Phi, psi and omega in degrees: 000141179274158178286321186215137172239132174248111190244152171069010180271165172264113193255132184278111178219127177053049172065028176205161178263141181227144175280101181217157172260143181248133179240132188241137176217126178061033178082000180244157173286118182272317179195162173241134185202151171280348181276164178254128178235161180287145177210153181292329180224142182232131171252120176269107186261028176305134181070012180242150174259138182240118179235166176302152176305139180293140177244117178262113185276005188209092176226158177229084175271143178050044180277123177255125175230102185066232180272353182267151176218135179298150191288318183278121171272189184292334178283303183295321179295321181286330175293314176301318179300316182300324178294341177260013179082009181275127181245349179215138174232154171239115179259190186233140167286155173300150181299138183235147176264338187203181185295320180299316178293323177301314179301313181297315183290329177294312180296320179299314183290322177300320179293320179292332186268000190295341178263008182300133185273352177231175182285154187209158175213173183231150163267135166288155180227136184251147170213133175034065186302138179234024182212167178308126179292327179291323175299321178298315180293320177302317181292323174304316180299318179296330179269006180062032176266125189253008182210148181228122180265137173235160174243136173265004179223196183066035174298333180295335178247019173061038178249352186289141173252131186282169186298320181298318179294323178297317178297318178300315180294321177299320176297321180295331179292345181280343179221013169234145186278064175217164177241139177271126179238157185202148167276115193247102170213144178285116186301323184285344180263003178265130184252108182264039179308119184293348181265001181290127169286163185298335180296342180264015178306316178297331176286324179294322182232076188287162179304321183299331177296321177289311187296313181297318181290322178297319178295321178296315180295320177300322175298321177296320178298315178299318183291321188263340186079008181281185179235137182225144180236115181270122180276158176033057173295137187253335193230135174296337177302320180297314179298315184297324179289321177293317177303317184292319185267327185231060183297337181280347183264321188296133184071002179242294180250341176242105186257152189229132171246141169229179187232151182305322186296333179286340177271337187262316187246156173240176181297346176300333180298334180293343180271354179289165181298332177250032184301336179299338179285347185257029182257128177204168178233125356294162188273174173295155185242185181286168177298324180293317176300317181296319179299317178297323178296312180298321181291344181249023182303329182293342180263004177262124186279321185219162174240124174236152185272338189056036185300119180206083190273148176222151176288160182301323182302327178278327185275332187281077179232168180266316185263147180303317186284001178263350189238150171282144179262128179154152178223166174266196174134004185300330182295333188254357192301311182291316180303317182292310185290325178289323176299327184276319189241352179074205191294340181296345182276343189299307182296332179292342182246006181221274186305312184297319180297315180298320180293312182297320185260014172056054175253088195290343182253012183240162166091354180222153172256098176200163183302136178096345180277160173300141181277068179254124185220144168247125178254133177218162176240150171265128188229167166300158182307132177226162185264132175291119182237344185253143175218129182251008174293154176284345180289155183268018178209157180204109187289351180269350178298136182096348177290151177257128180223169180237358180250123184238115176287126185245345183197146177227133180237130179239118180048045174084001180246132177290124179246341171221130177198144180054041179059029181229137176270133178252114187308139183207155179256120176284172182231146168286121183259152182244143179280192179290134176275000000 
């Protein structure tokens, strides 16, 4: 007898939906069949679509920057995620200069994540390295960390990695099993004028800072043969320039992540009475930039939320340098993006993430994989009214969508159903060795 049977649903396999029943045993998918078999628990998924659990590759739970701390910790953030069909997140270790700091930051983050209600993994993060980069990568491998984040900016907070180190790391990706990922903005084109009000955030961090730096990194990728993954791309202009000059790299060696907020909001939101809530780095762009971004959705490999929520008391400031940059939204990411782009978004939030980050039991519905599922219905347009984040604001409330997540299953256990969270313990997952 199976532990769980999911019957009558439309199941996402090989980029199409199929009428199949899913049978689960010991937290794994045991088989897919048109036949009916006995199971201890049955989910009747009639009128529901069943896809792999959403994997968010870019979140910041319990992020501490100076005296500020993001509102959602690993428990509250993962509960919000579960309501959105998310079953796995990848967060970040604090930036490290060397192996000793990497060890410390890994243990610290593991302790902070122990109450996470869904499965999780971490990106290592580098800052101003002062030790052999290959030694750093070797230690990452021992800790089962499959990605390393660098910053091409934030020299003011000592997080920037210089060009020579980036080239070295790109070369290391050719013979070590990790991917180099990065926050890509030209440090010299960012204006940190302390007198800038938050409405001038796009002027402080202009599109050209992203585009020029992305083109430079793409050149490094071409030169070294390495692989690079650009996080939170904001502008279609950047994609179009990379496509034009490096058509052989895009979607192959130069991979791209973007975020729901860049598709939903423009810099006009900063002029609203609560415009301070729409501040993040990199910032929102113009309507024209956004249109180019939407037109290039096929060249975006993954969608990450960059979830980093803060309460209004921290965000409601006048000057940019007085406020933390970041927003929430993990709960709504799939509903929003699927409502906007349809089924082409599914693999970008499941299969592609698992493949890039070497999560061998995630991202697909087939025998032997973890029994992680997001169930959703297609409905007439409805208004987003619920938010399960610990933060006291949610910029997506009031949006109209047509995709409604109705149930979430993690390793064969229902964790969200009937608008209710069922407590569950997530696991630290390991990639391919």
